[in-house]
VOKETOR-699040 format. One record per residue: residue number from 1; x, y, z of N, C-alpha, C, O in turn. Coordinates in steps of 0.2 Angstrom, whole numbers, plus 5000, padded with zeros to 4 digits. Atoms other than C-alpha are relative to their C-alpha. Layout:
<rs>
k:n_u:n_v:n_w:ca_u:ca_v:ca_w:c_u:c_v:c_w:o_u:o_v:o_w
NUM:X:Y:Z:X:Y:Z:X:Y:Z:X:Y:Z
...
</rs>
This chain:
<rs>
k:n_u:n_v:n_w:ca_u:ca_v:ca_w:c_u:c_v:c_w:o_u:o_v:o_w
1:5004:4994:5001:5340:5087:5079:4994:4999:4996:4988:5000:4997
2:5006:5002:5005:5330:5080:5064:4996:4995:5003:4990:4996:5002
3:5004:5005:4997:5324:5066:5075:4995:5003:5005:4989:5001:5005
4:5004:4996:4995:5317:5078:5088:4995:5004:4996:4989:5004:4999
5:5004:4997:5004:5309:5088:5075:4994:4996:4997:4988:4997:4997
6:5004:5005:5003:5301:5073:5067:4995:4997:5005:4989:4997:5004
7:5004:5002:4994:5295:5067:5084:4995:5005:5002:4989:5004:5003
8:5004:4994:4998:5288:5084:5088:4994:5001:4995:4988:5002:4997
9:5005:5000:5005:5278:5084:5071:4995:4995:5001:4989:4996:5001
10:5004:5006:4999:5271:5067:5074:4996:5001:5006:4990:4999:5006
11:5004:4999:4994:5266:5071:5092:4995:5006:4999:4989:5005:5001
12:5004:4995:5001:5258:5087:5086:4994:4997:4996:4988:4999:4997
13:5005:5003:5004:5248:5077:5073:4995:4996:5004:4989:4997:5004
14:5004:5004:4996:5242:5065:5086:4996:5004:5005:4990:5002:5006
15:5003:4995:4995:5237:5079:5098:4994:5004:4997:4989:5005:5000
16:5005:4996:5004:5227:5088:5085:4995:4996:4997:4989:4999:4995
17:5005:5005:5003:5217:5073:5079:4994:5000:5003:4989:5001:5000
18:5007:4999:4997:5204:5074:5092:4997:5006:4999:4990:5007:4998
19:5003:4994:5002:5201:5092:5088:4998:5000:4993:4992:5002:4992
20:5002:5000:5007:5200:5089:5070:4994:4995:5000:4989:4997:4996
21:5006:5005:5000:5188:5074:5073:4994:5004:5003:4988:5003:5001
22:5006:4997:4996:5177:5085:5085:4997:5005:4995:4991:5007:4995
23:5003:4995:5004:5175:5098:5071:4997:4997:4994:4993:5000:4990
24:5004:5003:5006:5169:5085:5058:4993:4999:5002:4991:4998:5007
25:5007:5001:4999:5151:5084:5056:4998:4992:5002:5001:4988:4998
26:5002:5007:4998:5143:5068:5064:4994:4999:4997:4988:5000:4999
27:5006:5002:5004:5132:5062:5051:4995:4996:5003:4989:4997:5002
28:5005:5004:4996:5124:5049:5062:4995:5004:5005:4989:5004:5005
29:5004:4996:4995:5119:5061:5076:4996:5006:4996:4991:5008:4999
30:5004:4995:5004:5114:5075:5063:4994:4997:4997:4989:5000:4997
31:5006:5004:5003:5102:5062:5055:4995:4999:5005:4989:5001:5004
32:5004:5001:4994:5095:5058:5072:4997:5007:5002:4991:5007:5004
33:5003:4994:4998:5093:5076:5076:4995:5003:4995:4989:5005:4997
34:5005:4998:5005:5084:5080:5060:4994:4996:5000:4989:4999:4999
35:5006:5004:4999:5073:5065:5062:4996:5002:5006:4990:5002:5005
36:5004:4998:4994:5068:5071:5079:4997:5006:4999:4991:5007:5001
37:5003:4994:5002:5065:5088:5073:4994:4999:4995:4989:5002:4996
38:5005:5002:5005:5055:5081:5059:4994:4997:5004:4988:5000:5002
39:5006:5003:4996:5044:5071:5071:4997:5005:5004:4991:5005:5004
40:5003:4995:4996:5041:5086:5082:4996:5005:4996:4991:5007:4998
41:5004:4996:5005:5036:5096:5067:4995:4997:4996:4992:5000:4992
42:5004:5004:5005:5026:5082:5059:4993:5000:5003:4989:4995:5003
43:5006:4999:4997:5010:5089:5067:4996:5005:4996:4999:5011:4995
44:5004:4996:5004:4996:5097:5056:4994:5002:5003:4990:4997:5006
45:5007:4998:4998:4981:5107:5061:4997:5003:4994:5000:5008:4991
46:5004:4997:5006:4968:5111:5047:4994:5003:5004:4990:5000:5007
47:5005:4996:4997:4957:5125:5053:4995:5001:4994:4996:5005:4989
48:5005:5000:5005:4941:5123:5043:4994:5006:5002:4991:5004:5007
49:5005:4995:4998:4930:5139:5043:4995:5002:4995:4990:5005:4996
50:5005:4999:5006:4921:5139:5026:4994:4997:5001:4993:4991:5003
51:5006:5002:5000:4903:5137:5025:4998:4997:4993:4992:4995:4992
52:5001:5002:5007:4905:5131:5007:5001:4992:5000:5007:4990:5001
53:4999:5007:5001:4902:5112:5004:5005:4998:4995:5009:4993:4997
54:4995:5001:5005:4913:5112:4989:5007:5000:5002:5011:4996:5001
55:4994:4999:4997:4927:5119:4998:5002:4994:5005:5008:4992:5005
56:4999:5005:4995:4925:5106:5012:5002:4993:4996:5007:4990:4997
57:5000:5006:5003:4923:5091:5000:5006:4999:4995:5010:4994:4995
58:4995:5001:5006:4936:5095:4986:5007:5003:5002:5011:5003:4998
59:4994:4998:4997:4949:5103:4997:5002:4998:5007:5006:4994:5008
60:4999:5001:4992:4948:5103:5016:5000:4993:5002:5005:4990:5004
61:5001:5007:4998:4942:5085:5018:5005:4996:4996:5008:4991:4999
62:4996:5004:5004:4951:5078:5004:5008:5000:5002:5011:4995:5003
63:4993:5000:4998:4968:5084:5009:5001:4998:5007:5006:4994:5009
64:5000:5002:4993:4965:5082:5028:5000:4992:5001:5004:4989:5004
65:5001:5007:5000:4960:5064:5025:5006:4996:4998:5009:4992:5001
66:4995:5003:5003:4974:5059:5014:5007:5002:5003:5012:4998:5003
67:4994:4998:4997:4987:5069:5024:5002:4995:5006:5007:4993:5007
68:4999:5005:4995:4984:5056:5038:5001:4993:4997:5005:4989:4999
69:5000:5006:5003:4980:5041:5028:5006:4998:4996:5009:4992:4997
70:4994:5002:5004:4995:5042:5016:5006:5001:5005:5012:5000:5002
71:4995:5000:4996:5006:5046:5031:5004:5007:4999:5010:5007:5001
72:4996:4994:5001:5011:5064:5025:5002:5003:5006:5007:5007:5007
73:4999:4997:4993:5009:5070:5043:4998:4994:5005:4994:4990:5004
74:5001:5005:4994:5010:5059:5059:4994:5002:5004:4990:4997:5006
75:5005:4998:4996:4997:5069:5068:4996:5005:4997:4999:5011:4995
76:5004:4995:5004:4983:5078:5060:4993:5001:5004:4990:4997:5006
77:5006:4998:4997:4969:5088:5068:4996:5004:4995:4999:5009:4992
78:5004:4996:5003:4954:5095:5060:4996:5005:5005:4993:5002:5009
79:5004:4995:4995:4947:5111:5069:4995:5003:4996:4996:5007:4992
80:5006:4997:5003:4929:5115:5064:4999:5007:5004:4998:5007:5010
81:5001:4993:4997:4927:5134:5067:4996:5004:4996:4996:5004:4990
82:5004:4996:5003:4914:5146:5063:4995:4997:4995:4992:4992:4998
83:5005:5003:5004:4902:5143:5048:5000:4993:4999:4995:4990:4997
84:4999:5007:5002:4909:5126:5045:4996:4996:5005:4994:4990:5003
85:5003:5004:4995:4901:5120:5061:4993:4999:4999:4990:4994:5000
86:5007:5000:5002:4883:5124:5055:5000:4995:4994:4995:4991:4994
87:5000:5004:5006:4887:5116:5038:5000:4993:5002:4997:4988:5000
88:4999:5007:4998:4893:5100:5046:4995:4997:5004:4993:4991:5003
89:5005:5002:4996:4879:5099:5058:4994:4998:4996:4989:4994:4998
90:5005:5001:5005:4867:5099:5043:5001:4995:4995:4996:4993:4991
91:4999:5003:5006:4875:5089:5030:5003:4993:5001:5008:4992:5004
92:4999:5007:4999:4875:5070:5030:5007:4998:4996:5011:4994:4999
93:4994:5002:5003:4889:5068:5017:5006:5002:5003:5011:4999:5004
94:4994:4997:4996:4901:5079:5027:5001:4996:5006:5006:4995:5008
95:4999:5003:4993:4897:5070:5043:5003:4993:4998:5007:4990:5002
96:4997:5006:5002:4901:5053:5034:5007:5001:4999:5011:4996:5001
97:4993:4999:5001:4917:5060:5028:5004:5001:5006:5010:4999:5007
98:4996:4999:4994:4922:5066:5045:5001:4994:5004:5006:4992:5007
99:4999:5006:4997:4919:5049:5052:5005:4996:4996:5009:4992:5000
100:4995:5003:5004:4930:5042:5038:5007:5003:5002:5012:4999:5003
101:4994:4997:4998:4943:5054:5043:5002:4998:5007:5008:4996:5009
102:4999:5003:4993:4941:5049:5062:5003:4993:5000:5007:4991:5003
103:4998:5007:5000:4943:5031:5057:5007:4999:4997:5011:4995:4999
104:4994:5000:5002:4959:5035:5048:5005:5003:5005:5011:5003:5004
105:4996:4997:4995:4966:5044:5064:5000:5007:5000:5005:5010:5004
106:5000:4993:5000:4962:5062:5061:4996:5002:5006:4991:4999:5008
107:5003:4997:4994:4958:5071:5077:4995:5005:4998:4997:5010:4994
108:5005:4995:5002:4942:5081:5075:4997:5004:5006:4995:5001:5011
109:5003:4996:4995:4937:5095:5086:4996:5006:4998:4998:5009:4992
110:5004:4994:5002:4925:5110:5085:5000:5005:5006:5000:5004:5012
111:5000:4994:4996:4925:5127:5093:4993:5001:5003:4988:5002:5000
112:5007:5000:4997:4911:5127:5106:4997:5007:5000:4991:5008:4999
113:5003:4994:5000:4909:5146:5106:4997:5001:4993:4991:5004:4992
114:5003:5000:5007:4906:5145:5087:4994:4996:4999:4989:4998:4996
115:5006:5005:5000:4895:5130:5088:4994:5003:5004:4988:5002:5002
116:5005:4997:4996:4885:5139:5102:4996:5005:4996:4990:5006:4996
117:5003:4994:5004:4882:5154:5090:4996:4997:4995:4991:5001:4993
118:5005:5003:5005:4874:5143:5077:4995:4995:5003:4991:4992:5000
119:5005:5005:4997:4865:5132:5090:5001:4993:4999:4996:4989:4998
120:4999:5007:5002:4874:5116:5085:5005:4996:5004:5007:4991:5002
121:4995:5004:4996:4886:5111:5099:4998:4993:5002:5002:4988:5001
122:5002:5006:4998:4875:5097:5105:5000:4995:4994:5002:4989:4994
123:5000:5004:5006:4873:5090:5087:5007:4998:4998:5008:4992:4996
124:4993:5002:5002:4892:5090:5084:5002:4995:5005:5006:4990:5003
125:4998:5005:4995:4894:5081:5101:4997:4993:4998:5001:4988:4999
126:5003:5007:5001:4882:5068:5096:5003:4997:4994:5002:4991:4993
127:4996:5003:5006:4892:5065:5080:5007:4998:5002:5011:4995:4998
128:4993:5002:4998:4907:5061:5091:5006:5005:5000:5011:5003:5000
129:4995:4995:5000:4916:5077:5089:5001:5003:5006:4997:5005:5010
130:4998:4996:4994:4926:5085:5103:4998:5007:4999:5000:5011:4995
131:5002:4993:5000:4917:5102:5106:5002:5003:5006:5000:5001:5012
132:4998:4996:4994:4926:5114:5117:5002:5007:4998:5003:5008:4992
133:4998:4993:5001:4931:5132:5119:5007:4999:4997:5012:4996:5001
134:4994:5001:5003:4946:5132:5107:5005:5005:4999:5010:5004:4995
135:4996:4994:5001:4954:5149:5108:5007:4998:5002:5012:5000:4999
136:4994:5001:4997:4968:5143:5119:5004:4994:4996:5010:4994:4995
137:4998:5005:5004:4970:5127:5109:5003:5002:4993:5009:5000:4991
138:4997:4998:5007:4972:5136:5092:5006:5004:5001:5011:5004:4997
139:4993:4996:4999:4985:5148:5100:5006:4995:5001:5011:4996:4998
140:4994:5005:4999:4995:5133:5106:5002:4996:4993:5007:4995:4992
141:4999:5003:5006:4993:5125:5089:5004:5004:4995:5009:5002:4992
142:4996:4996:5004:4999:5140:5080:5008:5001:5002:5012:5001:4998
143:4994:4999:4998:5014:5141:5091:5004:4993:5000:5011:4993:4999
144:4996:5007:4999:5019:5122:5091:4999:4996:4994:5003:4991:4993
145:5001:5004:5006:5012:5115:5074:5000:5004:4994:5000:5010:4994
146:5001:4997:5007:5010:5118:5056:4992:5001:5000:4988:4996:5001
147:5007:4999:5000:4993:5126:5054:4998:5003:4993:5001:5008:4990
148:5003:4997:5006:4983:5129:5038:4993:5001:5001:4989:4998:5005
149:5007:4997:4999:4966:5138:5036:4997:5000:4994:4999:5002:4989
150:5004:5000:5006:4952:5135:5024:4993:5003:5002:4989:5004:4998
</rs>
């Protein structure tokens, strides 16, 4: 009788081991999941709306450039929107900085509707900036990426 009880206990332990194993966290696949989620969320859009050069040089551009160059974000987009499009079309220092950002891998685009309101769409295109109607893009960015606005 004791032998049957002992065998039953041993069999029970062996049968429950897969259940116990399944309930343990799988650190390797959890790590991979987190890494995948991080990569999916590792996309930044900086919406630059300010017509103030100091704001551009000492905040927007400095952060956007370093975010890409230092690898803080894998995918960085600068979206030129509103008064910033006019300022960028007129200021050589800002144009040079945008070229430096593009060389570092920052995607630069400008809202065509905004640029048209200031009469600068062609000038921005001549600078190598993607100029397009951006309302749908901004909506998609807000839904899928991290977005900061200055």
